[in-house]
C-alpha positions in Angstrom: 100.1 73.5 105.0 101.4 76.9 106.0 101.6 77.6 109.7 100.8 80.6 111.8 103.1 80.7 114.8 102.0 82.8 117.7 105.0 83.5 120.0 104.6 85.1 123.4 106.3 85.1 126.7 103.9 82.7 128.3 101.6 80.0 126.9 97.8 80.5 126.8 97.2 77.9 129.4 98.1 77.2 133.0 98.7 73.8 134.6 98.3 73.6 138.4 98.8 70.7 140.8 96.1 70.4 143.5 97.2 67.4 145.6 97.4 64.5 143.2 95.0 66.2 140.8 96.2 68.3 137.8 94.0 71.3 136.9 94.5 72.7 133.4 92.7 75.8 132.0 93.1 78.3 129.3 94.2 81.8 130.3 91.7 84.7 129.9 94.0 87.5 128.9 93.2 89.9 126.1 95.7 88.4 123.6 94.4 84.8 124.3 90.8 85.9 123.8 91.7 87.8 120.6 93.6 85.0 118.9 91.1 82.3 119.9 88.2 84.5 118.7 89.9 84.8 115.3 90.6 81.1 115.1 86.9 80.4 115.8 85.7 82.9 113.3 88.1 81.7 110.6 86.8 78.2 111.0 83.2 79.4 110.9 83.7 81.4 107.7 85.8 78.7 106.1 88.7 81.0 105.4 92.3 80.1 104.6 93.4 77.1 106.5 96.5 77.7 108.5 97.9 75.3 111.0 98.0 77.3 114.3 100.9 76.9 116.8 101.3 78.8 120.0 104.9 78.9 121.4 105.9 80.3 124.7 107.5 79.6 128.1 105.9 77.1 130.3 105.0 78.0 133.9 104.6 74.2 134.7 107.0 71.3 134.8 107.8 68.9 132.0 106.3 66.1 134.1 103.0 68.0 134.2 103.1 68.6 130.5 103.2 64.8 130.0 100.2 64.3 132.3 97.3 62.4 130.7 94.8 65.1 131.7 97.0 67.8 130.1 97.6 65.8 127.0 93.8 65.2 126.6 93.0 68.9 127.2 95.6 70.2 124.7 94.5 67.7 122.0 91.0 69.2 122.0 92.2 72.7 121.3 92.0 74.2 117.7 95.7 75.1 117.9 98.9 73.3 118.9 101.0 74.3 121.9 104.8 74.1 122.0 106.2 74.8 125.5 109.7 75.9 126.1 111.2 75.1 129.5 113.9 77.5 131.0 115.8 77.6 134.3 114.2 79.7 137.0 117.2 81.9 137.6 117.4 83.1 134.0 113.6 83.6 133.9 113.6 85.7 137.0 116.2 88.2 135.8 114.6 88.2 132.3 110.9 88.6 133.5 110.9 90.2 136.9 114.2 91.9 136.1 114.5 93.5 132.7 111.0 93.0 131.3 109.2 94.3 134.4 111.7 96.4 136.3 113.1 98.2 133.2 110.9 98.0 130.1 107.5 98.1 131.8 108.1 101.1 134.0 110.1 103.0 131.4 107.6 102.5 128.6 104.8 103.6 131.0 106.9 106.8 131.9 107.7 105.7 135.4 111.4 106.4 134.8 112.2 107.0 138.4 111.7 103.4 139.4 113.6 101.8 136.6 116.3 99.4 137.8 119.2 99.5 135.3 121.0 96.3 136.2 123.3 94.9 133.6 122.6 91.4 134.7 118.9 92.0 133.9 119.7 92.9 130.3 122.1 90.0 129.9 119.4 87.6 131.1 116.9 89.3 128.7 119.3 88.7 125.8 119.9 85.2 126.9 116.2 84.3 126.9 115.5 86.0 123.6 118.4 84.0 122.1 117.0 80.9 123.8 113.7 81.5 121.9 115.6 82.1 118.6 117.7 79.0 118.9 114.7 76.8 119.4 112.8 78.5 116.6 115.7 78.2 114.2 115.3 74.4 114.4 111.5 74.6 114.3 110.8 77.0 111.4 109.6 75.8 108.0 109.3 77.5 104.7 106.1 79.4 104.5 105.6 80.0 108.2 104.0 83.2 109.3 105.6 84.3 112.6 103.7 86.7 114.9 105.7 87.7 118.0 104.0 89.5 120.9 105.0 92.1 123.4 107.8 93.7 125.3 109.3 90.5 126.7 110.6 89.5 123.2 111.8 92.8 121.6 115.0 91.3 120.4 113.5 88.2 118.9 112.5 89.5 115.4 116.0 90.6 114.7 117.5 87.3 116.0 115.2 85.3 113.7 115.9 87.6 110.8 119.6 87.0 111.1 119.1 83.3 110.5 116.1 83.4 108.2 116.5 86.4 105.9 113.2 85.8 104.0 111.0 84.8 107.0 107.6 86.5 107.3 107.7 88.1 110.7 105.2 90.3 112.5 105.7 92.0 115.9 103.0 93.6 118.0 103.7 95.7 121.1 100.9 95.6 123.6 102.2 98.4 125.8 103.0 102.1 124.9 106.1 102.9 123.1 107.4 106.0 124.9 108.5 109.3 123.4 112.2 109.5 122.4 113.0 111.7 125.4 112.0 108.8 127.6 113.3 105.9 125.5 116.7 107.6 125.3 117.2 107.0 129.0 118.1 103.4 128.3 121.9 102.8 128.0 123.1 103.3 124.5 123.8 99.6 123.7 120.4 98.5 125.1 118.2 100.9 123.1 120.1 100.3 119.9 119.7 96.5 120.3 116.0 96.9 121.1 115.3 99.0 118.0 117.4 96.7 115.8 115.5 93.7 117.3 112.1 95.2 116.5 113.2 96.2 113.0 113.8 92.5 112.3 110.1 92.3 111.8 108.4 93.0 108.5 105.5 94.8 110.2 105.6 96.3 113.7 102.2 97.0 115.2 101.2 99.5 117.9 97.9 100.4 119.5 97.9 104.1 118.6 99.3 106.7 116.2 101.3 108.3 119.0 103.1 105.0 119.7 103.9 104.6 116.0 105.3 108.1 115.9 107.4 107.6 119.0 109.0 104.5 117.6 109.7 106.1 114.2 111.3 109.1 116.0 113.6 106.9 118.0 114.5 104.8 115.0 115.3 108.0 113.1 117.4 109.7 115.8 119.2 106.6 117.1 119.7 104.6 113.9 119.3 107.4 111.3 116.3 105.7 109.6 113.7 107.8 107.9 110.2 106.8 106.9 107.8 107.4 104.1 104.2 107.0 105.2 105.2 104.5 108.0 107.5 102.6 105.5 111.1 102.2 106.7 114.1 100.9 104.9 116.5 98.9 107.1 119.4 96.8 105.8 118.1 96.9 102.2 114.7 95.6 103.4 111.4 97.4 103.4 109.3 97.2 106.6 106.3 99.0 108.1 105.3 100.4 111.5 101.6 100.9 111.8 98.7 101.1 114.3 96.3 98.3 115.0 94.2 99.1 118.0 93.4 95.7 119.6 89.7 95.1 120.3 87.4 92.5 121.9 85.0 89.8 120.7 82.1 92.3 120.7 79.4 89.8 119.8 80.8 87.2 122.2 80.6 89.6 125.1 77.1 90.7 124.1 75.9 87.1 123.9 77.4 86.2 127.3 75.9 89.4 128.9 72.5 88.1 127.9 73.0 84.6 129.3 70.8 83.2 132.1 73.7 82.7 134.4 74.9 86.3 134.0 71.4 87.5 134.4 71.1 85.6 137.7 74.4 87.1 139.0 73.3 90.5 137.8 70.1 90.3 139.8 71.9 89.2 142.9 74.3 92.2 142.7 71.4 94.6 142.2 69.6 93.1 145.1 72.7 93.3 147.3 73.2 97.0 146.5 69.5 97.8 146.2 68.8 101.5 146.1 72.4 102.4 145.5 74.3 103.5 142.4 77.2 101.2 141.6 80.7 102.4 140.5 82.9 99.5 139.4 86.6 99.0 138.7 88.6 96.0 137.9 92.4 96.2 137.5 95.6 94.3 138.0 97.7 95.4 141.0 100.1 97.7 139.1 101.3 101.2 139.7 100.4 102.1 136.1 96.7 101.6 136.9 96.4 104.7 139.0 94.5 103.0 141.9 95.7 105.4 144.6 94.9 108.4 142.4 91.5 106.9 141.7 90.8 106.7 145.5 92.0 110.3 145.9 89.4 111.3 143.3 86.7 109.3 145.0 87.5 110.8 148.3 87.3 114.3 146.8 83.9 113.4 145.4 82.6 112.2 148.7 83.8 115.4 150.4 82.2 117.7 147.9 79.0 115.8 147.1 77.9 114.5 150.6 74.4 113.9 149.3 75.6 110.7 147.7 76.8 109.2 150.9 74.9 105.9 151.5 73.4 106.2 148.0 76.3 104.7 146.1 79.0 102.1 146.5 82.4 101.7 144.8 83.1 98.0 144.0 86.9 97.8 143.6 88.2 94.5 142.4 92.0 94.2 142.3 93.5 91.2 140.5 96.8 89.8 141.9 99.8 90.5 139.7 103.5 89.9 139.9 103.4 88.9 143.6 107.0 87.8 143.3 108.2 91.4 142.9 108.6 93.0 146.3 107.4 96.4 145.1 104.0 94.9 144.2 103.3 93.4 147.6 104.3 96.8 149.2 101.8 98.6 146.9 99.1 96.1 147.9 99.7 97.0 151.6 99.6 100.8 150.8 96.4 100.3 148.8 94.6 98.4 151.5 95.7 100.9 154.1 94.3 103.7 152.0 91.0 101.8 151.4 90.7 101.2 155.2 91.3 104.8 155.9 88.5 105.9 153.5 86.0 103.4 154.8 86.8 104.4 158.3 86.4 108.0 157.5 83.0 107.8 155.6 81.3 104.6 156.7 78.2 104.4 158.8 76.8 101.3 160.6 74.8 100.3 157.5 77.1 101.5 154.7 80.7 101.6 153.6 81.8 103.5 150.5 84.2 100.9 149.1 83.7 97.2 148.7 87.2 95.9 148.0 88.3 92.4 146.9 91.8 91.2 146.0 91.2 88.1 143.9 90.9 86.8 140.4 87.3 87.2 139.1 85.2 84.6 137.4 84.3 85.6 133.9 80.5 85.5 134.4 80.8 87.5 137.6 82.8 90.2 135.8 80.2 90.4 133.0 77.4 90.6 135.6 79.2 93.5 137.3 79.7 95.3 133.9 75.9 95.0 133.4 75.0 96.1 136.9 77.4 99.0 137.2 76.1 102.6 136.7 79.6 103.8 136.2 82.8 102.1 135.1 85.7 104.1 136.6 88.8 103.2 134.6 91.6 105.7 135.2 95.1 104.2 134.5 98.0 106.6 134.6 99.2 104.9 131.4 97.8 102.0 129.5 98.7 100.7 126.1 95.0 100.1 125.3 92.7 99.0 128.1 90.2 96.3 127.1 88.2 96.5 130.2 86.7 99.8 129.0 85.7 98.1 125.7 84.2 95.1 127.5 82.1 97.4 129.7 80.7 99.2 126.7 79.9 96.0 124.9 78.1 94.6 128.0 75.8 97.6 128.4 73.0 95.7 126.7 70.3 98.0 128.2 72.0 101.1 126.9 72.5 102.2 130.5 75.8 103.0 132.0 78.6 105.6 131.8 82.3 105.0 131.1 84.7 107.3 132.9 88.1 106.7 131.1 91.6 108.1 131.5 92.7 110.2 128.6 96.1 108.4 129.0 94.7 105.0 128.0 95.1 104.0 124.4 91.4 103.2 124.3 90.6 106.9 124.7 91.3 107.4 121.0 88.4 105.1 120.1 86.0 105.7 123.0 85.9 109.5 122.8 82.2 109.5 123.9 83.3 108.4 127.3 83.9 111.0 130.0 87.6 111.4 129.6 89.6 112.5 132.6 93.1 113.3 133.7 93.7 110.5 136.3 95.9 112.7 138.5 93.3 115.6 138.6 91.2 114.7 141.6 88.7 117.5 140.9 88.3 116.3 137.3 87.7 112.7 138.4 85.2 113.9 141.1 83.3 116.1 138.7 83.1 113.3 136.1 81.6 111.0 138.7 79.0 113.6 139.5 78.3 114.2 135.8 77.9 110.4 135.2 75.5 110.0 138.2 73.1 112.6 137.0 73.5 112.0 133.2 70.0 111.5 131.6 69.2 108.0 130.3 68.9 109.4 126.7 72.4 110.8 126.8 73.8 107.5 128.2 72.1 105.6 125.4 73.4 108.1 122.8 77.0 107.8 123.9 76.9 104.0 124.3 75.3 103.5 120.9 78.1 105.3 119.1 80.8 103.5 121.0 79.1 100.1 120.6 78.8 100.6 116.8 82.5 101.4 116.6 83.5 98.3 118.6 81.2 96.1 116.5 82.8 97.4 113.2 86.4 96.9 114.5 86.3 93.8 116.6 89.1 91.5 117.6 88.7 89.4 114.4 89.1 92.5 112.3 92.2 93.4 114.4 93.9 90.0 113.7 92.8 90.0 110.1 94.1 93.5 109.5 97.5 92.7 111.0 98.0 89.6 109.0 96.8 91.2 105.8 99.3 94.1 106.3 102.0 91.5 106.8 101.1 89.9 103.5 101.1 93.3 101.8 104.5 94.3 103.1 106.0 91.0 101.9 104.5 91.8 98.5 106.1 95.2 98.5 109.4 93.6 99.4 109.1 91.4 96.4 108.5 94.5 94.2 111.6 96.1 95.8 113.7 93.0 95.0 112.4 93.1 91.4 113.4 96.7 91.1 117.0 96.0 92.1 118.9 96.1 88.8 120.6 92.7 88.1 122.9 91.8 85.2 120.1 90.9 82.9 118.5 94.2 83.5 121.7 96.1 82.8 122.2 94.1 79.6 118.7 95.0 78.5 119.3 98.7 79.2 122.6 98.7 77.3 120.9 96.9 74.4 118.2 99.5 74.2 120.9 102.2 74.4 122.8 100.7 71.5 119.7 100.4 69.3 118.6 104.0 69.9 119.5 106.9 67.5 118.6 109.8 69.7 119.6 109.3 73.4 119.3 111.4 76.5 121.1 110.8 79.8 120.0 112.9 82.7 122.3 112.5 85.7 122.3 113.9 89.3 125.7 114.8 90.6 126.2 114.6 94.4 125.6 111.0 95.6 125.2 109.8 92.0 128.1 110.8 89.7 130.2 111.7 92.8 130.2 110.4 96.4 128.8 112.6 99.1 131.7 114.7 100.5 132.0 116.2 104.0 132.0 119.7 102.5 130.3 120.6 99.2 133.6 122.1 97.8 135.3 118.8 98.3 133.1 116.9 95.8 135.3 117.7 92.8 134.7 115.4 89.8 137.3 112.8 89.4 139.3 112.5 86.2 137.7 109.1 85.6 134.2 110.7 85.7 135.2 113.5 83.4 136.7 111.0 80.9 133.5 108.9 80.9 131.3 112.0 80.5 133.5 113.4 77.7 133.3 110.1 75.8 129.5 109.9 76.2 129.0 113.5 75.2 131.2 113.1 72.2 128.7 110.7 70.7 126.5 112.7 68.4 123.5 110.4 69.2 123.8 111.5 72.9 122.6 114.4 74.9 124.2 114.2 78.3 122.7 116.4 81.1 123.7 116.9 84.7 120.7 118.0 86.7 122.0 119.2 90.1 121.2 121.4 93.1 124.6 123.0 92.6 125.1 126.6 91.6 125.6 127.5 87.9 129.2 128.8 88.4 130.3 125.6 90.2 129.0 123.4 87.4 130.7 125.7 84.9 134.1 125.4 86.7 133.9 121.7 86.8 132.5 120.9 83.3 133.2 123.9 81.1 135.4 121.7 78.8 132.8 119.0 78.2 129.7 119.6 75.9 127.1 118.8 78.5 123.7 120.2 79.2 124.0 121.7 82.7 121.0 122.3 85.0 121.7 124.2 88.2 119.7 124.7 91.4 117.2 122.0 90.6 116.0 123.5 87.4 116.1 127.2 88.1 118.8 127.7 85.4 120.0 125.7 82.4 122.9 125.9 80.0 123.1 123.9 76.8 126.4 123.1 75.0 127.8 126.2 73.3 125.1 128.5 74.8 124.9 130.9 77.7 123.1 130.2 80.9 119.3 130.7 80.9 117.9 131.9 84.2 114.4 130.5 84.2 113.4 131.7 87.7 113.2 135.4 88.6 115.9 136.4 91.1 114.4 137.3 94.5 116.2 138.1 97.7 113.4 139.3 99.9 112.7 135.9 101.5 116.4 135.1 102.1 117.1 137.5 104.9 114.6 135.8 107.3 115.6 132.3 106.3 119.3 133.2 106.5 118.8 134.2 110.1 117.0 131.0 111.0 119.8 128.9 109.3 122.5 130.8 111.2 120.7 130.1 114.5 120.6 126.4 113.7 124.2 126.5 112.6 125.2 128.0 115.9 123.2 125.3 117.8 124.4 122.3 115.8 128.1 121.4 115.9 129.5 120.7 112.4 126.6 122.1 110.5 127.0 124.9 107.9 124.9 127.1 105.6 125.3 127.3 101.8 123.9 130.2 99.9 123.1 129.9 96.2 121.4 132.2 93.7 117.9 130.8 94.2 118.2 128.9 97.4 119.7 128.5 100.9 120.8 125.2 102.2 121.6 124.0 105.7 123.9 121.0 105.8 124.2 118.7 108.8 126.3 115.8 107.3 129.1 116.6 109.7 126.9 117.0 112.7 126.6 114.1 115.3 123.8 111.9 114.0 121.4 112.2 116.9 121.8 116.0 117.1 121.6 116.4 113.3 118.4 114.5 113.0 116.8 116.3 115.9 117.8 119.7 114.6 116.7 118.9 111.0 113.2 117.9 112.2 113.0 121.0 114.4 114.0 123.2 111.4 111.5 121.6 109.0 108.7 122.2 111.6 109.8 125.8 112.0 110.0 126.4 108.3 106.6 124.8 107.5 104.8 127.4 109.6 106.9 130.3 108.4 106.7 129.7 104.6 103.0 129.2 104.2 102.5 132.5 102.4 105.9 132.7 100.6 106.7 131.6 97.0 109.3 129.2 98.3 109.4 125.5 99.3 111.4 123.3 101.7 113.2 120.4 100.3 114.8 117.6 102.4 117.8 116.1 100.7 120.6 113.8 101.8 121.5 115.4 105.2 120.6 118.8 103.9 117.5 121.1 104.3 117.1 123.4 101.4 114.8 126.4 101.0 114.3 127.3 97.3 112.1 129.3 95.1 109.0 127.3 94.2 107.7 126.3 90.8 111.0 124.8 89.6 112.2 121.2 90.2 114.1 118.5 88.4 111.0 116.9 87.1 109.8 120.0 85.3 113.2 120.7 83.6 113.6 117.0 82.7 110.2 117.0 81.0 111.1 120.2 79.1 114.4 118.7 77.9 112.7 115.5 76.7 109.9 117.4 74.9 112.6 119.4 73.0 114.8 116.4 72.1 112.1 113.8 71.5 114.7 111.0 72.2 114.0 107.3 71.7 116.1 106.4 74.7 116.2 108.2 78.1 118.2 107.2 81.2 117.6 109.1 84.4 119.7 108.5 87.6 119.6 110.1 91.0 120.0 109.4 94.7 117.8 111.6 96.9 114.3 113.1 97.4 114.9 115.9 94.8 115.5 113.2 92.2 112.1 111.7 92.9 110.6 114.6 91.0 112.4 113.4 87.9 111.4 109.8 88.4 107.8 110.7 88.7 107.8 113.0 85.7 109.6 110.4 83.5 107.9 107.3 84.8 106.7 106.0 81.5 109.3 107.8 79.4 112.6 106.7 80.7 114.8 104.1 82.4 114.8 105.7 85.9 117.3 104.4 88.4 117.6 105.2 92.1 121.1 105.0 93.6 120.7 103.1 96.8 117.7 100.8 97.4 114.6 102.0 99.2 111.3 103.6 98.7 111.3 105.2 95.3 109.2 106.0 92.2 112.1 104.9 90.1 111.7 101.9 87.9 115.0 100.3 89.1 117.5 100.7 91.9 121.2 100.0 92.4 122.9 99.3 95.7 125.5 102.1 95.9 127.1 105.1 94.2 130.1 102.9 93.4 127.9 101.1 90.8 127.2 104.3 88.8 130.4 104.7 86.8 130.7 101.0 85.9 127.1 101.2 84.5 127.8 104.2 82.4 131.0 102.6 81.2 129.0 99.7 79.7 127.5 102.2 77.2 131.0 102.8 75.9 132.0 99.2 75.4 
């Protein structure tokens, strides 16, 4: 039986010693709830039977793990648990150090408090390697590996290095920051983190923005491009995509209607009888915006004094990372701020904030969701925020208003909430006032829309989507492997070539017949290439064409003595053997002046870049520019051009480290089809290496053997690994 391995920093259960008694319970975090809900639903629906195994670090001793009560508890779960035990020193620097003093603040845009200690990163590498070493011995053929969160960013790559065909998914539960923030990491660290994540077959994020940020960093730091979220890395196709985590919607609805929750709800309503209830529950963390939330509440009380003694703010803070000094300091500051506010606004019979620093029982939290008139959830940054979704699900009477930070991932899905900037005290205060006076019909309208959305995309759908996408990308990898031309495939092409009586070979030049050179003028054809082309062209059964982005006079200089069909500037002009050049596109210079000025500006700002002017196009080359700078400038240039060229008869083409603006209506696909229709050959071979050649591959999909030089995302029927394989392949036609 195949296994689904869930791998996370910590296990989904805690084991605590209370005197001589051992207390064991399952954790209640979002990931644990999500996975367990999926397991239950899968069993209920009789879906595919996977053995489930959860692997993580234990926060209990090996002796406790052997305790009879723990063994009995674990044996009753619908998944297996595999604990890893690690020394406290390594764990501290890995968890409190790198994970939560570097990655957590930086990825939440708190760059000023990041602690860049080398020892932290070394511990992080050590613990990720610890996981990998144990997993290498544990993995079996057919395992599906799902790694979770920022503690294990290196693990996918470490597993991949030992298990090249493993099925690996990775999900990041926190934001992935914009490149300008991510780049603050030391060069080696950020490179290793990206390479680690890219070891996965599918990389999941909560929002489209996080996906784009990751793709941008991979492009700039590692030079990797993407095609609709598909990335090629080390001859392997992988995907980065968004999967917004959700909740067990029906489970929360059911629990909110239970008798126990109803009783607690009634007690809360009685306790705060005659008052509106604002409710918040958050971990103690600087990303949650607790101080800013209190600032907004104070502003509200100052500007809407009529609500004094008519509402109460129930603020529950859950202990978190007490072992980190900064967190205990923040607790003191928070409690001091709450004390000041209560001292300022309280009367003998009323205080504006009811504060508690403690873990909440599940039913009590559900009861507060039901009882609250307003859920005030305003993190400064949050990967998703499931509390907001839980609140919406628990509003079974269609009463209640969600005030949500626009900087939480959940804001993308819960747009009917009152979205606020958490640092804007006036915005927060006005939203509280709006929520308090919102008509019941409007509350119901907003909640109905959000509840329907959560019902349709619940946590089971989230897990299923991720695993289905993992299966799909593995299928695409298999197709990619099939496309890679092996010896049998080459023999078959050569055999078909030998049998044919009217053959056509259409070949790109730069990157295909000749290696990419630092400067265009340096890519002079070798004598070996010219000999091969001469011999192929001498065969009367053959029409050999070079379809290039080069200018006509350059192709003339290089190949004047060989009877080739030459196509210049991507199809704008063509010359057949013994004939003059035909200029298919009308010459036009009007658009060039503006584009030339833009290219010159980018050339001046980008060391090593240069402009090339042709009859029908202008090209900006950045092959000699430092990679980071070249990629940044190329994206900037494309963005600028896309706005400028909307009303011009020209198009932008992104090639291999070149941005070209050319006259529209002409491409390699169009000219290739024209040549084929004239010749009516019974064998066609088409080879190329970059995006401009994809036009040929698409046009000739069912008419030719199409071969992409370098593996990757392509419409070609086959691929070869490098330009160095091109001439040996052509030579086989001459044997």
